All heavy atoms as TSV, in Angstrom:
chain	resi	resn	atom	element	x	y	z
A	1	MET	N	N	-24.758	101.321	11.411
A	1	MET	CA	C	-26.102	101.136	11.201
A	1	MET	C	C	-26.531	101.706	9.845
A	1	MET	O	O	-26.005	102.731	9.445
A	1	MET	CB	C	-26.913	101.823	12.321
A	1	MET	CG	C	-27.577	100.862	13.246
A	1	MET	SD	S	-28.599	101.713	14.435
A	1	MET	CE	C	-27.632	101.346	15.884
A	2	ASN	N	N	-27.466	101.060	9.220
A	2	ASN	CA	C	-27.903	101.576	7.881
A	2	ASN	C	C	-29.346	101.989	7.825
A	2	ASN	O	O	-29.887	102.219	6.764
A	2	ASN	CB	C	-27.593	100.526	6.820
A	2	ASN	CG	C	-28.268	99.190	7.118
A	2	ASN	OD1	O	-29.144	99.115	7.944
A	2	ASN	ND2	N	-27.834	98.163	6.431
A	3	GLY	N	N	-30.028	102.024	8.984
A	3	GLY	CA	C	-31.381	102.532	9.021
A	3	GLY	C	C	-32.443	101.543	8.547
A	3	GLY	O	O	-33.514	101.946	8.177
A	4	ARG	N	N	-32.142	100.270	8.632
A	4	ARG	CA	C	-33.170	99.262	8.288
A	4	ARG	C	C	-33.393	98.367	9.502
A	4	ARG	O	O	-32.467	97.993	10.175
A	4	ARG	CB	C	-32.711	98.375	7.144
A	4	ARG	CG	C	-32.571	99.119	5.843
A	4	ARG	CD	C	-32.136	98.222	4.766
A	4	ARG	NE	N	-30.765	97.743	5.082
A	4	ARG	CZ	C	-30.058	96.887	4.302
A	4	ARG	NH1	N	-30.601	96.441	3.211
A	4	ARG	NH2	N	-28.876	96.537	4.648
A	5	THR	N	N	-34.664	98.034	9.706
A	5	THR	CA	C	-35.013	97.112	10.827
A	5	THR	C	C	-35.591	95.860	10.212
A	5	THR	O	O	-36.496	95.935	9.395
A	5	THR	CB	C	-36.056	97.785	11.770
A	5	THR	OG1	O	-35.498	98.991	12.254
A	5	THR	CG2	C	-36.376	96.837	12.894
A	6	VAL	N	N	-34.991	94.724	10.597
A	6	VAL	CA	C	-35.519	93.433	10.140
A	6	VAL	C	C	-36.636	93.024	11.041
A	6	VAL	O	O	-36.485	92.948	12.270
A	6	VAL	CB	C	-34.365	92.359	10.167
A	6	VAL	CG1	C	-34.976	91.009	9.735
A	6	VAL	CG2	C	-33.245	92.752	9.262
A	7	ILE	N	N	-37.834	92.790	10.454
A	7	ILE	CA	C	-38.966	92.349	11.268
A	7	ILE	C	C	-39.273	90.886	11.154
A	7	ILE	O	O	-39.946	90.323	11.985
A	7	ILE	CB	C	-40.240	93.219	10.977
A	7	ILE	CG1	C	-40.604	93.154	9.548
A	7	ILE	CG2	C	-39.996	94.657	11.415
A	7	ILE	CD1	C	-41.908	93.905	9.217
A	8	GLU	N	N	-38.740	90.252	10.082
A	8	GLU	CA	C	-38.921	88.780	9.952
A	8	GLU	C	C	-37.907	88.252	8.906
A	8	GLU	O	O	-37.442	88.980	8.033
A	8	GLU	CB	C	-40.343	88.471	9.526
A	8	GLU	CG	C	-40.686	87.004	9.569
A	8	GLU	CD	C	-40.650	86.425	10.990
A	8	GLU	OE1	O	-41.506	86.751	11.832
A	8	GLU	OE2	O	-39.686	85.644	11.235
A	9	ARG	N	N	-37.589	86.957	9.048
A	9	ARG	CA	C	-36.625	86.306	8.106
A	9	ARG	C	C	-37.281	85.013	7.569
A	9	ARG	O	O	-37.928	84.324	8.344
A	9	ARG	CB	C	-35.329	85.900	8.863
A	9	ARG	CG	C	-34.615	87.041	9.460
A	9	ARG	CD	C	-33.491	86.543	10.361
A	9	ARG	NE	N	-32.934	87.625	11.179
A	9	ARG	CZ	C	-31.891	88.380	10.807
A	9	ARG	NH1	N	-31.313	88.152	9.648
A	9	ARG	NH2	N	-31.502	89.361	11.577
A	10	PHE	N	N	-37.062	84.782	6.275
A	10	PHE	CA	C	-37.601	83.538	5.676
A	10	PHE	C	C	-36.550	82.900	4.833
A	10	PHE	O	O	-35.812	83.561	4.121
A	10	PHE	CB	C	-38.794	83.940	4.764
A	10	PHE	CG	C	-39.979	84.469	5.494
A	10	PHE	CD1	C	-40.085	85.846	5.757
A	10	PHE	CD2	C	-40.991	83.617	5.911
A	10	PHE	CE1	C	-41.170	86.367	6.423
A	10	PHE	CE2	C	-42.094	84.155	6.602
A	10	PHE	CZ	C	-42.169	85.504	6.848
A	11	PRO	N	N	-36.443	81.556	4.880
A	11	PRO	CA	C	-35.436	80.852	4.017
A	11	PRO	C	C	-35.791	81.029	2.555
A	11	PRO	O	O	-37.010	81.023	2.192
A	11	PRO	CB	C	-35.527	79.411	4.454
A	11	PRO	CG	C	-36.849	79.262	5.177
A	11	PRO	CD	C	-37.188	80.657	5.677
A	12	ALA	N	N	-34.762	81.094	1.737
A	12	ALA	CA	C	-34.980	81.334	0.288
A	12	ALA	C	C	-35.499	80.066	-0.390
A	12	ALA	O	O	-36.141	80.163	-1.428
A	12	ALA	CB	C	-33.693	81.768	-0.356
A	13	GLY	N	N	-35.334	78.913	0.195
A	13	GLY	CA	C	-35.729	77.668	-0.482
A	13	GLY	C	C	-37.129	77.179	-0.128
A	13	GLY	O	O	-37.311	76.054	0.167
A	14	GLY	N	N	-38.100	78.073	-0.110
A	14	GLY	CA	C	-39.461	77.638	0.197
A	14	GLY	C	C	-40.076	76.822	-0.879
A	14	GLY	O	O	-39.547	76.619	-1.969
A	15	PRO	N	N	-41.288	76.250	-0.601
A	15	PRO	CA	C	-41.951	75.417	-1.574
A	15	PRO	C	C	-42.243	76.165	-2.877
A	15	PRO	O	O	-42.488	77.375	-2.841
A	15	PRO	CB	C	-43.259	75.008	-0.876
A	15	PRO	CG	C	-43.028	75.286	0.552
A	15	PRO	CD	C	-42.004	76.386	0.626
A	16	ARG	N	N	-42.263	75.453	-3.965
A	16	ARG	CA	C	-42.521	76.073	-5.294
A	16	ARG	C	C	-43.882	76.793	-5.279
A	16	ARG	O	O	-44.876	76.207	-4.865
A	16	ARG	CB	C	-42.494	75.029	-6.368
A	16	ARG	CG	C	-42.622	75.574	-7.754
A	16	ARG	CD	C	-42.455	74.517	-8.792
A	16	ARG	NE	N	-42.408	75.108	-10.106
A	16	ARG	CZ	C	-42.007	74.526	-11.142
A	16	ARG	NH1	N	-41.585	73.294	-11.086
A	16	ARG	NH2	N	-41.968	75.119	-12.302
A	17	GLY	N	N	-43.892	78.005	-5.757
A	17	GLY	CA	C	-45.138	78.792	-5.802
A	17	GLY	C	C	-45.497	79.466	-4.470
A	17	GLY	O	O	-46.493	80.163	-4.412
A	18	SER	N	N	-44.647	79.280	-3.479
A	18	SER	CA	C	-44.913	79.929	-2.190
A	18	SER	C	C	-44.013	81.127	-2.036
A	18	SER	O	O	-42.847	81.142	-2.291
A	18	SER	CB	C	-44.602	78.889	-1.082
A	18	SER	OG	O	-44.722	79.495	0.178
A	19	TRP	N	N	-44.616	82.214	-1.566
A	19	TRP	CA	C	-43.922	83.454	-1.346
A	19	TRP	C	C	-44.193	84.010	0.058
A	19	TRP	O	O	-44.805	85.062	0.237
A	19	TRP	CB	C	-44.403	84.519	-2.382
A	19	TRP	CG	C	-44.097	84.118	-3.767
A	19	TRP	CD1	C	-44.875	83.354	-4.578
A	19	TRP	CD2	C	-42.919	84.402	-4.500
A	19	TRP	NE1	N	-44.320	83.142	-5.815
A	19	TRP	CE2	C	-43.088	83.802	-5.831
A	19	TRP	CE3	C	-41.788	85.143	-4.297
A	19	TRP	CZ2	C	-42.139	83.890	-6.782
A	19	TRP	CZ3	C	-40.820	85.226	-5.274
A	19	TRP	CH2	C	-41.018	84.606	-6.522
A	20	PRO	N	N	-43.723	83.256	1.062
A	20	PRO	CA	C	-44.116	83.672	2.467
A	20	PRO	C	C	-43.557	85.062	2.854
A	20	PRO	O	O	-44.231	85.790	3.595
A	20	PRO	CB	C	-43.504	82.563	3.314
A	20	PRO	CG	C	-42.444	81.944	2.493
A	20	PRO	CD	C	-42.910	82.084	1.086
A	21	ALA	N	N	-42.377	85.431	2.412
A	21	ALA	CA	C	-41.851	86.740	2.760
A	21	ALA	C	C	-42.715	87.841	2.160
A	21	ALA	O	O	-43.067	88.828	2.824
A	21	ALA	CB	C	-40.402	86.870	2.331
A	22	GLU	N	N	-43.118	87.680	0.903
A	22	GLU	CA	C	-43.945	88.687	0.211
A	22	GLU	C	C	-45.298	88.757	0.876
A	22	GLU	O	O	-45.898	89.823	1.063
A	22	GLU	CB	C	-44.052	88.379	-1.262
A	22	GLU	CG	C	-42.803	88.544	-2.028
A	22	GLU	CD	C	-42.344	89.983	-2.178
A	22	GLU	OE1	O	-43.122	90.879	-1.856
A	22	GLU	OE2	O	-41.202	90.197	-2.637
A	23	GLU	N	N	-45.853	87.610	1.252
A	23	GLU	CA	C	-47.180	87.591	1.895
A	23	GLU	C	C	-47.123	88.249	3.287
A	23	GLU	O	O	-48.036	89.021	3.652
A	23	GLU	CB	C	-47.659	86.144	2.026
A	23	GLU	CG	C	-47.959	85.518	0.689
A	23	GLU	CD	C	-48.122	84.000	0.691
A	23	GLU	OE1	O	-47.985	83.420	1.826
A	23	GLU	OE2	O	-48.337	83.399	-0.369
A	24	PHE	N	N	-46.052	87.999	4.027
A	24	PHE	CA	C	-45.872	88.617	5.309
A	24	PHE	C	C	-45.741	90.130	5.156
A	24	PHE	O	O	-46.353	90.903	5.907
A	24	PHE	CB	C	-44.645	88.040	6.020
A	24	PHE	CG	C	-44.401	88.607	7.414
A	24	PHE	CD1	C	-45.017	88.014	8.471
A	24	PHE	CD2	C	-43.575	89.615	7.612
A	24	PHE	CE1	C	-44.826	88.495	9.753
A	24	PHE	CE2	C	-43.356	90.135	8.909
A	24	PHE	CZ	C	-43.988	89.566	9.950
A	25	ALA	N	N	-44.922	90.602	4.205
A	25	ALA	CA	C	-44.728	92.022	4.012
A	25	ALA	C	C	-46.046	92.688	3.566
A	25	ALA	O	O	-46.353	93.771	4.014
A	25	ALA	CB	C	-43.631	92.242	2.961
A	26	HIS	N	N	-46.797	92.003	2.718
A	26	HIS	CA	C	-48.057	92.543	2.287
A	26	HIS	C	C	-49.013	92.739	3.443
A	26	HIS	O	O	-49.679	93.781	3.580
A	26	HIS	CB	C	-48.716	91.614	1.251
A	26	HIS	CG	C	-50.041	92.070	0.762
A	26	HIS	ND1	N	-50.240	93.182	-0.024
A	26	HIS	CD2	C	-51.291	91.574	0.993
A	26	HIS	CE1	C	-51.553	93.335	-0.248
A	26	HIS	NE2	N	-52.196	92.356	0.378
A	27	ALA	N	N	-49.059	91.740	4.326
A	27	ALA	CA	C	-49.950	91.864	5.522
A	27	ALA	C	C	-49.514	93.020	6.391
A	27	ALA	O	O	-50.321	93.741	6.989
A	27	ALA	CB	C	-49.920	90.533	6.275
A	28	ARG	N	N	-48.195	93.247	6.545
A	28	ARG	CA	C	-47.719	94.360	7.365
A	28	ARG	C	C	-48.046	95.701	6.676
A	28	ARG	O	O	-48.401	96.660	7.354
A	28	ARG	CB	C	-46.190	94.302	7.533
A	28	ARG	CG	C	-45.660	93.077	8.248
A	28	ARG	CD	C	-46.155	92.783	9.665
A	28	ARG	NE	N	-47.504	92.340	9.793
A	28	ARG	CZ	C	-47.952	91.090	9.590
A	28	ARG	NH1	N	-47.141	90.120	9.159
A	28	ARG	NH2	N	-49.223	90.799	9.765
A	29	ARG	N	N	-47.997	95.745	5.338
A	29	ARG	CA	C	-48.373	96.991	4.648
A	29	ARG	C	C	-49.843	97.279	4.868
A	29	ARG	O	O	-50.222	98.438	4.984
A	29	ARG	CB	C	-48.012	96.888	3.161
A	29	ARG	CG	C	-46.509	96.996	2.944
A	29	ARG	CD	C	-46.175	97.169	1.419
A	29	ARG	NE	N	-46.550	95.990	0.644
A	29	ARG	CZ	C	-45.769	94.968	0.431
A	29	ARG	NH1	N	-44.527	94.925	0.895
A	29	ARG	NH2	N	-46.178	93.981	-0.341
A	30	LEU	N	N	-50.698	96.233	4.845
A	30	LEU	CA	C	-52.124	96.455	5.144
A	30	LEU	C	C	-52.359	97.029	6.545
A	30	LEU	O	O	-53.343	97.675	6.780
A	30	LEU	CB	C	-52.896	95.136	4.954
A	30	LEU	CG	C	-52.991	94.617	3.533
A	30	LEU	CD1	C	-53.703	93.238	3.546
A	30	LEU	CD2	C	-53.734	95.578	2.657
A	31	GLU	N	N	-51.404	96.714	7.439
A	31	GLU	CA	C	-51.484	97.313	8.821
A	31	GLU	C	C	-50.874	98.684	8.914
A	31	GLU	O	O	-50.855	99.284	9.985
A	31	GLU	CB	C	-50.722	96.370	9.755
A	31	GLU	CG	C	-51.361	95.001	9.928
A	31	GLU	CD	C	-50.470	94.024	10.686
A	31	GLU	OE1	O	-49.291	94.361	10.987
A	31	GLU	OE2	O	-50.967	92.934	10.995
A	32	GLY	N	N	-50.346	99.205	7.791
A	32	GLY	CA	C	-49.773	100.535	7.784
A	32	GLY	C	C	-48.281	100.593	7.940
A	32	GLY	O	O	-47.702	101.697	7.981
A	33	LEU	N	N	-47.590	99.482	8.048
A	33	LEU	CA	C	-46.186	99.437	8.198
A	33	LEU	C	C	-45.523	99.341	6.810
A	33	LEU	O	O	-45.892	98.490	6.025
A	33	LEU	CB	C	-45.784	98.187	9.022
A	33	LEU	CG	C	-44.398	98.143	9.630
A	33	LEU	CD1	C	-44.188	99.252	10.595
A	33	LEU	CD2	C	-44.217	96.811	10.316
A	34	PRO	N	N	-44.615	100.240	6.455
A	34	PRO	CA	C	-44.014	100.210	5.114
A	34	PRO	C	C	-42.976	99.104	4.923
A	34	PRO	O	O	-41.793	99.378	4.738
A	34	PRO	CB	C	-43.382	101.608	5.007
A	34	PRO	CG	C	-43.002	101.952	6.424
A	34	PRO	CD	C	-44.080	101.345	7.287
A	35	ALA	N	N	-43.418	97.860	4.989
A	35	ALA	CA	C	-42.502	96.716	4.927
A	35	ALA	C	C	-42.138	96.443	3.484
A	35	ALA	O	O	-42.939	96.592	2.582
A	35	ALA	CB	C	-43.177	95.485	5.552
A	36	GLU	N	N	-40.923	95.938	3.303
A	36	GLU	CA	C	-40.462	95.515	1.973
A	36	GLU	C	C	-39.553	94.283	2.139
A	36	GLU	O	O	-39.050	94.027	3.225
A	36	GLU	CB	C	-39.724	96.607	1.212
A	36	GLU	CG	C	-38.539	97.199	1.961
A	36	GLU	CD	C	-37.980	98.400	1.272
A	36	GLU	OE1	O	-37.276	98.248	0.252
A	36	GLU	OE2	O	-38.276	99.557	1.691
A	37	VAL	N	N	-39.384	93.547	1.091
A	37	VAL	CA	C	-38.603	92.334	1.098
A	37	VAL	C	C	-37.264	92.565	0.351
A	37	VAL	O	O	-37.235	93.114	-0.730
A	37	VAL	CB	C	-39.322	91.147	0.425
A	37	VAL	CG1	C	-38.504	89.870	0.428
A	37	VAL	CG2	C	-40.678	90.905	1.141
A	38	VAL	N	N	-36.174	92.116	1.024
A	38	VAL	CA	C	-34.873	92.174	0.416
A	38	VAL	C	C	-34.194	90.812	0.567
A	38	VAL	O	O	-34.585	90.012	1.435
A	38	VAL	CB	C	-33.943	93.276	1.031
A	38	VAL	CG1	C	-34.517	94.655	0.789
A	38	VAL	CG2	C	-33.729	93.026	2.504
A	39	MET	N	N	-33.241	90.529	-0.265
A	39	MET	CA	C	-32.536	89.231	-0.211
A	39	MET	C	C	-31.213	89.467	0.465
A	39	MET	O	O	-30.446	90.345	0.071
A	39	MET	CB	C	-32.331	88.697	-1.653
A	39	MET	CG	C	-31.557	87.388	-1.717
A	39	MET	SD	S	-32.602	86.061	-1.031
A	39	MET	CE	C	-31.440	84.734	-1.102
A	40	ASP	N	N	-30.904	88.601	1.462
A	40	ASP	CA	C	-29.554	88.607	2.054
A	40	ASP	C	C	-28.796	87.445	1.465
A	40	ASP	O	O	-29.041	86.302	1.815
A	40	ASP	CB	C	-29.701	88.440	3.604
A	40	ASP	CG	C	-28.361	88.454	4.292
A	40	ASP	OD1	O	-27.323	88.561	3.651
A	40	ASP	OD2	O	-28.380	88.345	5.553
A	41	LEU	N	N	-27.930	87.759	0.506
A	41	LEU	CA	C	-27.210	86.692	-0.191
A	41	LEU	C	C	-26.247	85.926	0.745
A	41	LEU	O	O	-26.035	84.743	0.513
A	41	LEU	CB	C	-26.443	87.307	-1.363
A	41	LEU	CG	C	-27.306	87.912	-2.453
A	41	LEU	CD1	C	-26.395	88.603	-3.501
A	41	LEU	CD2	C	-28.198	86.834	-3.103
A	42	ALA	N	N	-25.713	86.587	1.730
A	42	ALA	CA	C	-24.740	85.896	2.632
A	42	ALA	C	C	-25.417	84.767	3.405
A	42	ALA	O	O	-24.756	83.787	3.701
A	42	ALA	CB	C	-24.138	86.944	3.559
A	43	THR	N	N	-26.690	84.912	3.775
A	43	THR	CA	C	-27.362	83.916	4.561
A	43	THR	C	C	-28.412	83.142	3.775
A	43	THR	O	O	-29.016	82.213	4.293
A	43	THR	CB	C	-28.043	84.506	5.801
A	43	THR	OG1	O	-29.043	85.477	5.337
A	43	THR	CG2	C	-27.037	85.196	6.682
A	44	ASP	N	N	-28.631	83.503	2.509
A	44	ASP	CA	C	-29.621	82.879	1.618
A	44	ASP	C	C	-31.027	82.978	2.252
A	44	ASP	O	O	-31.783	82.020	2.302
A	44	ASP	CB	C	-29.299	81.443	1.285
A	44	ASP	CG	C	-29.989	80.919	0.111
A	44	ASP	OD1	O	-30.305	81.705	-0.829
A	44	ASP	OD2	O	-30.339	79.715	0.058
A	45	MET	N	N	-31.333	84.181	2.765
A	45	MET	CA	C	-32.607	84.434	3.436
A	45	MET	C	C	-33.270	85.674	2.798
A	45	MET	O	O	-32.605	86.559	2.368
A	45	MET	CB	C	-32.421	84.725	4.919
A	45	MET	CG	C	-31.758	83.606	5.719
A	45	MET	SD	S	-32.883	82.285	6.095
A	45	MET	CE	C	-33.809	82.945	7.442
A	46	PHE	N	N	-34.600	85.615	2.784
A	46	PHE	CA	C	-35.368	86.855	2.468
A	46	PHE	C	C	-35.678	87.527	3.787
A	46	PHE	O	O	-36.101	86.910	4.732
A	46	PHE	CB	C	-36.685	86.478	1.757
A	46	PHE	CG	C	-36.532	86.028	0.352
A	46	PHE	CD1	C	-36.757	84.692	0.001
A	46	PHE	CD2	C	-36.130	86.902	-0.641
A	46	PHE	CE1	C	-36.597	84.229	-1.282
A	46	PHE	CE2	C	-35.996	86.444	-1.963
A	46	PHE	CZ	C	-36.223	85.122	-2.248
A	47	LEU	N	N	-35.392	88.822	3.809
A	47	LEU	CA	C	-35.615	89.614	5.011
A	47	LEU	C	C	-36.786	90.572	4.751
A	47	LEU	O	O	-36.828	91.251	3.680
A	47	LEU	CB	C	-34.382	90.442	5.376
A	47	LEU	CG	C	-33.068	89.688	5.479
A	47	LEU	CD1	C	-31.944	90.668	5.794
A	47	LEU	CD2	C	-33.159	88.591	6.487
A	48	VAL	N	N	-37.707	90.625	5.669
A	48	VAL	CA	C	-38.781	91.657	5.607
A	48	VAL	C	C	-38.282	92.802	6.433
A	48	VAL	O	O	-37.982	92.643	7.647
A	48	VAL	CB	C	-40.116	91.125	6.076
A	48	VAL	CG1	C	-41.182	92.243	6.015
A	48	VAL	CG2	C	-40.525	89.914	5.267
A	49	ILE	N	N	-38.098	93.992	5.850
A	49	ILE	CA	C	-37.461	95.126	6.524
A	49	ILE	C	C	-38.434	96.340	6.502
A	49	ILE	O	O	-39.385	96.415	5.709
A	49	ILE	CB	C	-36.144	95.533	5.886
A	49	ILE	CG1	C	-36.348	96.048	4.486
A	49	ILE	CG2	C	-35.163	94.365	5.908
A	49	ILE	CD1	C	-35.134	96.812	3.948
A	50	VAL	N	N	-38.130	97.251	7.424
A	50	VAL	CA	C	-38.735	98.575	7.440
A	50	VAL	C	C	-37.566	99.552	7.453
A	50	VAL	O	O	-36.663	99.430	8.263
A	50	VAL	CB	C	-39.619	98.797	8.641
A	50	VAL	CG1	C	-40.196	100.202	8.704
A	50	VAL	CG2	C	-40.772	97.813	8.643
A	51	ARG	N	N	-37.547	100.509	6.539
A	51	ARG	CA	C	-36.447	101.525	6.485
A	51	ARG	C	C	-36.728	102.552	7.587
A	51	ARG	O	O	-37.889	102.848	7.902
A	51	ARG	CB	C	-36.429	102.164	5.166
A	51	ARG	CG	C	-35.981	101.205	4.126
A	51	ARG	CD	C	-35.763	101.893	2.765
A	51	ARG	NE	N	-35.580	100.937	1.738
A	51	ARG	CZ	C	-34.431	100.330	1.411
A	51	ARG	NH1	N	-33.335	100.623	2.128
A	51	ARG	NH2	N	-34.356	99.437	0.451
A	52	GLY	N	N	-35.695	103.105	8.189
A	52	GLY	CA	C	-35.817	104.105	9.204
A	52	GLY	C	C	-36.065	103.469	10.566
A	52	GLY	O	O	-35.567	102.393	10.854
A	53	ASP	N	N	-36.940	104.098	11.362
A	53	ASP	CA	C	-37.192	103.585	12.717
A	53	ASP	C	C	-38.628	103.058	12.864
A	53	ASP	O	O	-39.192	103.114	13.936
A	53	ASP	CB	C	-36.868	104.655	13.739
A	53	ASP	CG	C	-37.763	105.860	13.572
A	53	ASP	OD1	O	-38.510	105.944	12.610
A	53	ASP	OD2	O	-37.675	106.771	14.438
A	54	GLY	N	N	-39.216	102.561	11.818
A	54	GLY	CA	C	-40.629	102.094	11.888
A	54	GLY	C	C	-40.777	100.657	12.206
A	54	GLY	O	O	-40.921	99.861	11.311
A	55	GLY	N	N	-40.752	100.267	13.442
A	55	GLY	CA	C	-41.033	98.859	13.795
A	55	GLY	C	C	-40.045	98.258	14.731
A	55	GLY	O	O	-38.970	98.771	14.878
A	56	GLY	N	N	-40.406	97.169	15.356
A	56	GLY	CA	C	-39.508	96.493	16.286
A	56	GLY	C	C	-38.701	95.447	15.576
A	56	GLY	O	O	-38.922	95.174	14.405
A	57	GLY	N	N	-37.745	94.886	16.262
A	57	GLY	CA	C	-36.938	93.863	15.682
A	57	GLY	C	C	-35.464	94.163	15.796
A	57	GLY	O	O	-35.114	95.119	16.452
A	58	ASP	N	N	-34.644	93.402	15.171
A	58	ASP	CA	C	-33.200	93.635	15.233
A	58	ASP	C	C	-32.754	94.369	13.957
A	58	ASP	O	O	-33.328	94.218	12.913
A	58	ASP	CB	C	-32.447	92.342	15.454
A	58	ASP	CG	C	-32.758	91.298	14.366
A	58	ASP	OD1	O	-33.900	90.872	14.248
A	58	ASP	OD2	O	-31.845	90.946	13.635
A	59	VAL	N	N	-31.723	95.141	14.112
A	59	VAL	CA	C	-31.204	95.919	13.005
A	59	VAL	C	C	-30.309	95.090	12.123
A	59	VAL	O	O	-29.474	94.352	12.596
A	59	VAL	CB	C	-30.443	97.190	13.552
A	59	VAL	CG1	C	-29.846	97.948	12.387
A	59	VAL	CG2	C	-31.357	98.052	14.337
A	60	ALA	N	N	-30.524	95.128	10.788
A	60	ALA	CA	C	-29.701	94.409	9.832
A	60	ALA	C	C	-28.366	95.017	9.713
A	60	ALA	O	O	-28.208	96.206	9.834
A	60	ALA	CB	C	-30.404	94.334	8.490
A	61	ALA	N	N	-27.359	94.179	9.472
A	61	ALA	CA	C	-25.982	94.670	9.316
A	61	ALA	C	C	-25.710	95.181	7.927
A	61	ALA	O	O	-26.430	94.874	6.994
A	61	ALA	CB	C	-24.999	93.561	9.626
């Protein structure tokens, strides 16, 4: 385990000018959750994560 919890996944090939992962993370930060976006190159997905034990979801590998 690396101490990150994935709270949502978004495909990297979204519509031009659309940033759904960033928008989702921003909304979670407004709720007080320290969400951030990382890229999973193996699956070509943007992951919205929380470091440590802050939030539900599955743990990233």
